[in-house]
C-alpha positions as CSV (number, residue, x, y, z in Angstrom):
1,M,137.0,95.2,101.1
2,W,134.0,93.3,103.0
3,V,132.4,96.8,105.6
4,C,132.7,98.5,101.5
5,V,130.6,95.3,100.0
6,F,128.2,94.9,102.4
7,G,127.6,98.5,102.6
8,L,127.2,98.9,99.0
9,F,124.7,95.3,99.7
10,L,122.9,97.3,102.4
11,F,122.3,100.5,100.1
12,S,121.1,98.8,97.3
13,F,118.9,96.8,99.5
14,F,117.1,99.9,101.5
15,S,116.7,101.7,98.2
16,Y,114.7,98.8,96.6
17,M,113.0,98.6,99.9
18,K,112.4,102.0,99.6
19,R,111.3,102.5,95.7
20,S,108.1,104.3,94.7
21,V,105.9,102.4,92.1
22,D,105.1,106.0,90.0
23,C,107.6,104.6,87.3
24,P,107.2,100.7,86.1
25,L,110.1,101.0,83.7
26,L,112.2,102.2,87.2
27,D,110.8,100.4,89.1
28,L,112.1,96.8,86.7
29,F,115.7,98.7,86.2
30,L,116.2,98.7,89.8
31,S,114.8,95.3,90.5
32,S,117.0,93.6,88.4
33,L,119.8,96.0,89.1
34,F,119.6,95.0,92.8
35,W,119.0,90.8,91.8
36,I,121.9,91.7,89.5
37,F,124.3,92.9,92.3
38,S,123.0,90.7,94.6
39,L,124.4,87.6,92.2
40,C,127.4,89.2,91.6
41,C,128.2,89.5,95.3
42,L,127.5,85.4,95.8
43,F,130.0,84.7,93.1
44,I,132.4,87.2,94.8
45,V,131.8,85.4,97.7
46,C,131.7,82.4,96.3
47,M,134.9,82.4,94.5
48,L,136.7,84.2,97.7
49,V,135.8,81.5,99.5
50,L,136.3,78.2,96.8
51,I,139.7,79.5,96.1
52,P,141.9,80.3,99.2
């Protein structure tokens, strides 16, 4: 479970860092997707920590 979440996070992070700025719309989509995914991961971690 944690390996999958961490792997997805790393994958999205690296694709976000390696993205090309040829298409501004795609760039905006990838960055917003990255932030949404990061917030979701943070929320899941908080829920797992707060609710034993």
